[in-house]
C-alpha positions as CSV (number, residue, x, y, z in Angstrom):
1,M,17.0,12.7,29.5
2,S,13.5,13.6,28.1
3,I,11.9,11.8,25.2
4,R,12.2,15.0,23.2
5,D,16.0,15.2,23.9
6,L,16.3,11.5,23.0
7,L,14.5,12.0,19.7
8,R,16.4,15.2,18.9
9,G,19.7,13.3,19.3
10,L,18.8,10.5,16.8
11,P,20.7,10.8,13.5
12,V,18.6,11.5,10.3
13,F,19.8,10.5,6.8
14,A,23.3,9.9,8.2
15,R,24.2,7.6,5.3
16,P,24.9,7.9,1.6
17,L,21.6,8.6,-0.3
18,P,20.8,8.3,-4.0
19,Q,20.5,11.4,-6.1
20,F,17.3,12.5,-7.8
21,A,17.2,14.7,-10.9
22,P,13.6,15.6,-11.4
23,G,14.4,17.2,-14.8
24,D,15.0,13.7,-16.1
25,A,11.8,12.2,-14.7
26,P,9.5,10.5,-17.2
27,D,6.1,11.9,-18.2
28,H,4.1,9.3,-16.3
29,P,4.4,8.6,-12.6
30,D,4.0,4.9,-13.0
31,D,7.2,4.7,-14.9
32,L,9.2,6.6,-12.3
33,F,7.7,4.5,-9.5
34,V,8.7,1.2,-11.3
35,S,12.2,2.6,-11.6
36,W,12.4,3.6,-8.0
37,L,10.9,0.3,-6.9
38,G,13.6,-1.5,-8.9
39,E,16.3,0.6,-7.3
40,A,14.9,-0.1,-3.8
41,I,14.9,-3.9,-4.5
42,A,18.5,-3.7,-5.8
43,A,19.5,-1.7,-2.7
44,G,18.2,-4.4,-0.4
45,V,15.2,-2.4,1.0
46,V,13.2,-4.8,3.2
47,E,9.7,-5.4,1.8
48,P,9.7,-2.5,-0.6
49,H,6.2,-3.3,-1.7
50,A,4.9,-2.5,1.8
51,M,2.8,0.6,1.9
52,T,0.4,2.5,4.2
53,L,-3.2,2.8,3.1
54,S,-5.1,5.7,4.7
55,T,-8.9,5.8,4.4
56,L,-11.8,7.6,6.1
57,D,-14.7,6.1,7.9
58,V,-18.4,7.2,7.6
59,D,-17.8,10.0,10.2
60,G,-14.7,11.3,8.4
61,V,-12.3,9.8,11.0
62,P,-9.0,8.8,9.3
63,D,-7.7,5.2,9.6
64,T,-4.4,3.8,8.4
65,R,-2.5,0.5,8.2
66,V,0.3,-1.2,6.3
67,L,-0.3,-3.7,3.6
68,L,1.3,-4.9,0.3
69,L,1.1,-3.4,-3.2
70,K,-0.3,-6.0,-5.6
71,D,0.3,-4.3,-9.0
72,V,0.5,-1.0,-10.8
73,D,-1.1,-0.8,-14.3
74,D,-3.5,1.3,-16.2
75,R,-6.3,0.4,-13.8
76,G,-4.4,1.9,-10.9
77,W,-2.3,1.0,-7.8
78,Q,-3.7,-2.2,-6.4
79,F,-4.2,-3.8,-3.0
80,A,-6.3,-6.7,-1.8
81,T,-8.5,-7.1,1.3
82,D,-11.7,-8.6,2.5
83,A,-14.6,-6.5,1.4
84,G,-16.1,-6.9,4.9
85,S,-13.0,-5.6,6.6
86,A,-12.7,-2.1,8.1
87,K,-10.9,-0.8,5.1
88,G,-13.2,-2.6,2.7
89,R,-16.2,-1.0,4.4
90,Q,-14.5,2.4,4.5
91,V,-13.6,2.6,0.8
92,A,-17.2,1.4,-0.1
93,G,-18.6,4.3,1.9
94,R,-16.0,6.9,1.0
95,P,-14.0,5.9,-2.1
96,D,-10.9,8.0,-1.5
97,A,-7.6,6.9,-0.2
98,A,-3.9,7.8,0.2
99,L,-1.0,5.4,-0.2
100,G,2.5,6.0,1.3
101,F,5.8,4.1,0.6
102,Y,8.9,4.8,2.8
103,W,12.2,3.3,1.7
104,R,14.3,4.1,4.7
105,E,17.6,2.9,3.4
106,Q,17.3,5.3,0.5
107,G,15.6,8.2,2.3
108,R,12.8,8.1,-0.3
109,Q,9.0,8.4,-0.1
110,V,6.3,8.0,-2.6
111,R,2.8,9.5,-1.8
112,V,-0.3,8.7,-3.8
113,Q,-3.8,10.3,-3.5
114,G,-6.8,9.1,-5.5
115,S,-10.1,7.3,-5.7
116,V,-10.7,3.6,-5.0
117,S,-12.8,1.1,-6.8
118,P,-13.0,-2.7,-6.8
119,L,-11.7,-4.6,-9.8
120,D,-13.5,-7.4,-11.6
121,P,-14.2,-10.7,-9.9
122,Q,-11.8,-12.6,-12.1
123,T,-8.9,-10.4,-10.9
124,S,-9.8,-11.0,-7.3
125,A,-10.1,-14.7,-7.8
126,S,-6.8,-15.0,-9.6
127,D,-5.1,-13.0,-6.8
128,F,-6.6,-15.2,-4.1
129,L,-5.5,-18.4,-5.8
130,A,-2.0,-17.1,-6.3
131,R,-1.6,-16.7,-2.5
132,P,0.2,-19.4,-0.5
133,V,-2.0,-22.1,1.0
134,G,-1.6,-20.8,4.5
135,S,-2.6,-17.3,3.5
136,R,-5.7,-18.6,1.8
137,V,-6.7,-20.7,4.8
138,A,-6.3,-17.7,7.1
139,S,-8.3,-15.5,4.8
140,L,-11.2,-18.1,4.6
141,A,-11.1,-18.5,8.4
142,S,-11.0,-14.8,9.3
143,R,-13.8,-12.5,10.3
144,Q,-11.4,-9.6,9.8
145,S,-11.5,-6.7,12.3
146,E,-14.3,-8.3,14.4
147,V,-13.7,-8.8,18.1
148,L,-12.1,-12.2,18.9
149,S,-13.7,-13.2,22.2
150,D,-11.9,-16.6,22.5
151,P,-8.6,-17.5,20.8
152,T,-9.9,-21.1,20.4
153,D,-12.5,-19.8,18.0
154,L,-9.7,-18.8,15.6
155,E,-8.1,-22.2,16.0
156,H,-11.4,-24.0,15.1
157,A,-12.0,-21.7,12.2
158,L,-8.5,-22.2,10.8
159,A,-8.9,-26.0,11.2
160,A,-12.2,-25.9,9.3
161,A,-10.8,-23.7,6.5
162,E,-7.7,-26.0,6.2
163,D,-10.0,-29.0,5.7
164,A,-12.0,-27.1,3.1
165,V,-9.0,-26.1,1.1
166,R,-7.6,-29.6,1.3
167,E,-10.9,-30.9,-0.2
168,N,-11.1,-28.2,-2.8
169,P,-7.7,-26.5,-3.6
170,D,-9.5,-24.0,-5.9
171,L,-11.9,-22.8,-3.1
172,L,-12.4,-19.0,-3.3
173,S,-13.2,-16.4,-0.7
174,A,-16.4,-14.7,-1.9
175,S,-15.3,-11.5,-0.1
176,H,-11.7,-11.3,-1.2
177,T,-11.4,-8.2,-3.4
178,V,-8.7,-6.5,-5.3
179,Y,-9.1,-2.7,-5.3
180,A,-7.4,-0.1,-7.5
181,V,-6.4,3.4,-6.5
182,T,-6.7,5.7,-9.5
183,P,-4.3,8.5,-8.6
184,R,-4.9,12.2,-8.8
185,T,-1.5,13.1,-7.5
186,V,1.7,11.2,-7.0
187,E,4.7,12.7,-5.1
188,F,8.3,11.5,-5.2
189,W,10.4,12.6,-2.3
190,Q,14.1,12.3,-2.0
191,G,15.5,13.1,1.5
192,H,18.7,15.1,2.2
193,A,20.7,15.2,5.4
194,E,20.6,19.1,5.4
195,R,16.9,19.1,4.7
196,R,17.4,20.1,1.0
197,H,14.8,17.5,0.1
198,V,13.8,17.1,-3.6
199,R,10.1,16.8,-4.1
200,L,8.4,16.1,-7.5
201,R,4.6,16.0,-7.7
202,Y,2.7,14.6,-10.6
203,R,-0.8,16.1,-10.8
204,R,-3.5,14.7,-13.2
205,V,-5.2,17.3,-15.4
206,G,-7.7,15.5,-17.6
207,D,-5.8,12.7,-19.3
208,A,-2.4,14.4,-18.9
209,W,0.1,14.6,-16.0
210,I,1.6,17.9,-14.9
211,K,5.0,17.8,-13.2
212,E,5.6,20.3,-10.4
213,L,8.6,20.8,-8.1
214,L,7.6,21.5,-4.4
215,W,9.4,23.4,-1.8
216,P,11.0,21.0,0.8
């Protein structure tokens, strides 16, 4: 059997899926996202706050990875990373990004496109100190995205960071940064077994949001 035949034989959306009535959608995409997120949590979706972040490097080459949503408020859709990481450097050079959520159990996607900006140092500090100790130690030790020539270098860096945090539990990472994506468009996608997907896009026009149904 070819890979193509194998893939064509896999079932898609062969399970009960929730309904989506876009006519009842709220005026602001944040409100609908919070509602869908709550439904995903209630349905037992694993790590529903996991999302893809897609960025562009200085040459316009796309890059993508999975990380966690930190918050959604009037400042935007937030994530955290080291400012010196690949994604940190990319958004500094080209401050545009796309976010993608996929809640498989419900056949739902949420897609966000917008501009990226770092938030204030206080927000970044609070986020860092709210992390588990092990996560803070790893962040302080890491030279994220650099080549690791010898695994023992990581072990030594972790040990040194662990000692530093033990001596100063409020130690901060100077490069830990919370970023916010200010959305220009947000799309809500509800899958259907017969490909009658329901797609609702919010598009920002000035200070208002326009709601548009899209063909599946």
